[in-house]
KEKENU-974600 format. One record per atom (N, C-alpha, C, O): residue in three letters; y, x, z. Coordinates in steps of 0.02 Angstrom, whole numbers, padded with zeros to 5 digits, always signed. Each point is the difference from the previous one (the first is absolute). Layout:
BEGIN
alaYXZ ...
This chain:
BEGIN
met-00478-01071+00073 met+00002+00065+00016 met-00049+00019+00059 met+00007-00019+00058 ala-00054+00056-00080 ala-00061+00020+00047 ala+00013+00052+00044 ala-00036+00005+00049 phe+00087+00040-00059 phe+00013+00057+00042 phe+00074-00006+00029 phe+00043-00026-00035 lys-00027+00049+00098 lys+00057-00009+00024 lys+00059+00054-00040 lys+00058-00019-00007 phe-00079+00085-00016 phe+00043+00025-00029 phe+00031-00031-00064 phe+00053+00027-00017 glu-00074-00078-00021 glu+00009-00019-00050 glu+00066-00039+00014 glu+00035-00015-00049 thr-00014-00003+00112 thr+00056-00050+00011 thr+00055+00051+00019 thr+00058-00019+00006 leu-00074+00080+00003 leu+00061+00041+00037 leu+00049+00028-00059 leu-00022+00028-00051 gln+00085-00038+00063 gln+00044+00026-00047 gln-00001+00074-00012 gln+00010+00022-00056 val-00022+00017+00110 val-00001+00077-00001 val-00062+00022-00048 val+00003+00047-00041 trp-00055-00085+00051 trp-00054+00012-00057 trp+00007-00012-00067 trp-00020+00034-00047 asn+00055-00094+00047 asn+00020-00017-00076 asn+00044+00051-00036 asn-00009+00017-00058 lys+00059+00006+00100 lys+00053+00046-00032 lys-00026+00058-00011 lys+00016+00032-00050 ser-00067-00005+00103 ser-00040+00060-00020 ser-00044-00001-00067 ser-00008+00046-00040 leu-00016-00100+00039 leu-00037-00010-00065 leu+00038+00000-00055 leu-00014+00035-00049 asp+00064-00073+00051 asp+00049+00012-00060 asp+00025+00068-00021 asp+00008+00019-00058 leu+00005+00023+00122 leu+00020+00068-00024 leu-00063+00047-00008 leu+00009+00057-00022 ser-00069-00078+00037 ser-00053+00040-00034 ser+00002+00001-00072 ser-00008+00050-00035 leu+00025-00129+00009 leu+00001-00001-00080 leu+00050+00034-00030 leu-00012+00030-00052 leu+00077-00029+00081 leu+00060+00038-00021 leu-00017+00070+00005 leu+00023+00032-00048 val-00053+00001+00087 val-00022+00069+00006 val-00055+00021-00061 val+00000+00055-00029 gln-00042-00105+00017 gln-00043+00007-00059 gln+00040+00005-00063 gln-00010+00046-00039 glu+00058-00097+00025 glu+00043-00002-00054 glu+00046+00080-00006 glu+00016+00026-00053 ile-00003-00004+00108 ile+00044+00067+00003 ile-00036+00051-00020 ile+00027+00043-00035 val-00098-00038+00056 val-00039+00054-00013 val-00022+00011-00080 val-00018+00052-00027 ile+00025-00109+00002 ile-00022+00009-00076 ile+00051+00049-00050 ile-00012+00025-00055 ser+00060-00023+00090 ser+00053+00048-00035 ser-00003+00076+00017 ser+00036+00043-00026 phe-00083-00032+00073 phe-00016+00068+00024 phe-00025+00047-00052 phe-00026-00029-00048 pro+00029+00088+00045 pro-00052+00042-00048 pro-00068-00012+00007 pro-00021-00022+00053 his-00017+00033-00100 his-00075-00019+00007 his-00025+00057+00048 his-00041-00019+00042 tyr+00060+00087-00040 tyr-00026+00044+00045 tyr+00012-00017+00072 tyr-00028+00034+00043 glu+00066-00084-00025 glu+00005-00023+00063 glu-00046-00050+00030 glu+00004-00020+00058 ile-00045+00004-00099 ile-00040-00057+00005 ile-00049+00003+00061 ile-00021-00049+00030 tyr+00005+00114-00016 tyr-00047+00006+00059 tyr+00051+00041+00064 tyr-00025+00029+00049 asn+00082-00034-00060 asn+00054+00029+00056 asn+00041-00050+00015 asn-00026-00050+00025 leu+00086+00049-00033 leu+00055-00034+00026 leu-00020-00077-00019 leu-00006-00042+00045 ser-00003+00030-00100 ser-00011-00075-00025 ser-00055-00036+00047 ser+00006-00054+00027 asn-00063+00102-00026 asn-00059-00032+00043 asn+00023-00004+00080 asn-00021-00041+00042 gln+00065+00091-00031 gln+00007-00003+00082 gln+00052-00061+00022 gln-00007-00036+00050 ile+00065+00031-00101 ile+00043-00054+00014 ile-00038-00068-00014 ile+00015-00048+00035 arg-00055+00041-00076 arg-00040-00070-00008 arg-00046-00009+00057 arg-00005-00057+00023 arg-00031+00109+00005 arg-00046-00008+00053 arg+00052-00018+00072 arg-00017-00036+00046 ala+00072+00065-00050 ala+00045-00009+00068 ala+00027-00078-00005 ala+00006-00037+00050 ala+00007+00021-00106 ala+00026-00067-00020 ala-00045-00050+00032 ala+00018-00040+00043 asp-00083+00046-00070 asp-00060-00041+00005 asp-00013+00007+00074 asp-00023-00052+00024 ser+00030+00100+00016 ser-00023+00012+00067 ser+00052-00044+00043 ser-00022-00028+00050 val+00079+00022-00065 val+00040-00057+00034 val-00028-00064-00002 val-00011-00030+00053 val-00003+00006-00109 val-00033-00065-00014 val-00065-00008+00041 val-00012-00047+00037 leu-00026+00099-00047 leu-00071-00005+00035 leu+00003+00002+00082 leu-00036-00033+00038 asn+00084+00077-00021 asn+00012+00002+00079 asn+00021-00058+00028 asn-00027-00017+00053 ile+00076-00021-00083 ile+00023-00058+00025 ile-00052-00056+00001 ile-00002-00043+00045 ala-00041+00045-00099 ala-00059-00057+00003 ala-00047+00031+00052 ala-00023-00040+00041 glu+00008+00091-00036 glu-00053+00023+00046 glu+00025-00012+00069 glu-00038-00028+00040 gly+00098+00046-00025 gly+00030-00018+00077 gly-00003-00068+00004 gly-00019-00020+00055 ser+00034-00028-00103 ser+00007-00067+00015 ser-00072-00031+00028 ser+00004-00055+00028 thr-00058+00082-00033 thr-00069-00020+00015 thr-00017+00025+00060 thr-00053-00016+00026 gly+00094+00058+00003 gly-00020+00025+00072 gly-00001-00044+00056 gly+00015-00059-00008 gln-00030+00079+00060 gln-00013-00046+00059 gln+00056-00001+00043 gln-00004-00038+00048 ser+00053+00070-00054 ser+00067+00000+00045 ser+00055+00027-00033 ser-00005+00034-00051 asn+00063-00050+00081 asn+00062+00023-00035 asn+00017+00079+00003 asn+00036+00031-00040 ala-00067-00009+00088 ala-00001+00078+00012 ala-00033+00021-00061 ala+00034+00035-00038 glu-00101-00051+00019 glu-00033+00024-00054 glu+00036-00013-00069 glu+00005+00043-00044 phe+00018-00106+00039 phe+00044-00007-00059 phe+00069+00050-00001 phe+00018+00029-00051 thr+00012-00024+00110 thr+00055+00054-00002 thr-00026+00072-00022 thr+00035+00039-00033 arg-00091-00029+00052 arg-00023+00070-00027 arg-00001+00002-00066 arg+00028+00046-00028 phe-00061-00096-00011 phe-00004-00012-00074 phe+00072+00003-00031 phe+00009+00035-00050 leu+00044-00072+00079 leu+00057-00004-00038 leu+00029+00070+00015 leu+00033+00022-00046 arg-00037+00013+00094 arg+00028+00068-00002 arg-00029+00042-00056 arg+00038+00033-00037 tyr-00100-00033+00031 tyr-00036+00027-00063 tyr+00038-00025-00060 tyr+00021+00042-00039 ala-00011-00103+00028 ala+00027-00033-00053 ala+00075+00036-00020 ala+00022+00013-00056 leu+00008-00003+00123 leu+00072+00023-00010 leu+00001+00079-00024 leu+00039+00023-00041 arg-00092+00016+00076 arg-00009+00068-00023 arg+00002+00005-00081 arg+00039+00034-00034 ser-00095-00080+00010 ser-00024+00001-00070 ser+00072-00021-00044 ser+00019+00034-00047 ala+00012-00084+00066 ala+00069-00014-00034 ala+00051+00061+00002 ala+00036+00016-00047 val-00039+00013+00104 val+00048+00066-00002 val-00025+00046-00051 val+00038+00029-00039 glu-00108-00020+00038 glu-00027+00039-00049 glu+00015-00010-00076 glu+00009+00045-00041 val-00008-00102+00029 val+00015-00032-00070 val+00079+00031-00015 val+00018+00029-00052 val+00020-00043+00103 val+00073+00027-00005 val+00013+00068-00015 val+00045+00022-00036 ala-00099+00017+00076 ala+00002+00077-00017 ala-00019+00009-00065 ala+00037+00037-00033 cys-00081-00059+00008 cys-00034+00000-00068 cys+00048-00020-00047 cys-00004+00029-00054 leu+00053-00076+00061 leu+00058-00033-00040 leu+00048+00061-00002 leu+00031+00012-00053 phe-00021+00028+00106 phe+00038+00061-00011 phe-00020+00049-00037 phe+00039+00026-00039 ile-00099-00007+00043 ile-00033+00057-00038 ile+00009-00026-00071 ile+00030+00035-00040 ala-00055-00097+00020 ala+00003-00025-00059 ala+00066+00003-00037 ala+00003+00013-00060 lys+00050-00024+00096 lys+00064+00008-00014 lys+00036+00064-00019 lys+00037+00011-00047 lys-00062+00032+00102 lys+00019+00078-00009 lys-00045+00036-00056 lys+00013+00057-00020 lys-00063-00091-00001 lys-00030+00032-00063 lys+00016-00044-00066 lys-00035+00005-00050 ala+00084-00045+00054 ala+00025-00036-00053 ala-00051-00044-00035 ala+00005-00014-00059 tyr-00059-00009+00101 tyr-00047-00057-00029 tyr+00031-00070+00005 tyr-00014-00047-00037 ile+00054+00045+00082 ile+00034-00077+00003 ile+00082+00019+00008 ile+00022+00046+00034 asn+00017-00095-00075 asn+00066+00011+00011 asn+00036-00032+00057 asn-00032-00039+00036 thr+00092+00050-00024 thr+00037-00026+00057 thr-00006-00077+00022 thr-00008-00023+00056 ile+00014-00010-00118 ile-00004-00074+00009 ile-00074-00020+00028 ile-00003-00039+00047 ile-00047+00062-00072 ile-00068-00014+00016 ile-00010+00031+00077 ile-00035-00031+00040 phe+00061+00082-00026 phe-00005+00028+00075 phe+00029-00046+00050 phe-00032-00014+00050 glu+00104-00016-00062 glu+00025-00027+00042 glu-00028-00069+00002 glu-00001-00026+00056 lys-00019-00005-00102 lys-00033-00066+00003 lys-00061-00004+00045 lys-00010-00047+00039 ala-00032+00103-00049 ala-00054+00006+00045 ala+00005+00018+00072 ala-00029-00024+00049 tyr+00078+00077-00053 tyr+00027+00020+00072 tyr+00019-00049+00043 tyr-00020+00000+00058 thr+00064-00049-00085 thr+00041-00064+00028 thr-00065-00038+00019 thr-00013-00001+00060 glu-00021-00026-00095 glu-00055-00043+00006 glu-00049+00024+00061 glu-00026-00040+00039 tyr+00017+00104-00037 tyr-00057+00032+00050 tyr+00046+00001+00068 tyr-00026-00017+00053 glu+00095+00037-00055 glu+00037-00008+00057 glu-00004-00070+00028 glu-00010-00009+00060 ile+00017-00046-00105 ile-00013-00065+00026 ile-00063-00016+00032 ile-00002-00037+00049 leu-00053+00066-00076 leu-00068-00007+00025 leu-00005+00033+00057 leu-00033-00025+00045 cys+00065+00088-00035 cys-00010+00039+00071 cys+00031-00044+00049 cys-00027-00006+00055 lys+00082-00027-00070 lys+00032-00034+00064 lys-00042-00066+00011 lys-00003-00025+00056 met-00026-00001-00105 met-00041-00056+00016 met-00057+00009+00037 met-00019-00040+00042 ile-00016+00105-00060 ile-00058+00020+00045 ile+00023+00011+00066 ile-00034-00019+00047 thr+00090+00049-00038 thr+00030+00018+00067 thr+00013-00070+00041 thr-00027-00014+00053 lys+00061-00015-00079 lys+00017-00068+00032 lys-00067-00041+00012 lys-00008-00035+00050 phe-00038+00042-00096 phe-00046-00051+00017 phe-00047+00026+00054 phe-00028-00037+00040 glu+00022+00111-00041 glu-00037+00032+00050 glu+00037-00017+00071 glu-00036-00012+00049 lys+00096+00012-00043 lys+00038-00021+00062 lys-00020-00069+00027 lys-00008-00012+00060 ser-00001-00033-00113 ser-00001-00069+00016 ser-00077-00009+00033 ser-00014-00052+00030 leu-00032+00103-00036 leu-00061-00008+00033 leu+00001+00029+00068 leu-00052-00001+00033 lys+00109+00028-00010 lys-00013+00013+00063 lys+00024-00044+00049 lys-00011+00011+00059 
């Protein structure tokens, strides 16, 4: 493995969840392609990208900054899930699965951030 982020559990979890989000948005109405489905996909990918980018920083403080961005993007995904559920684009089972997985990811990011201090 050539890059530090490849070995991080938190990065691998975020990558898996990015793929989960991709699967979820397939069921969204076509007219949401440039709205909610685009927003939630970008937020999910942002988590992955911020963790990767932060891992190449020169200090733990720099990495912490990017982990905070990743955490905010993860929370944005959760907010998008609420919108999708409210608009009946996803059912309760899909919502709860994704919500639970993102809750775990947020805890992982927070724990990892604290370990850098």
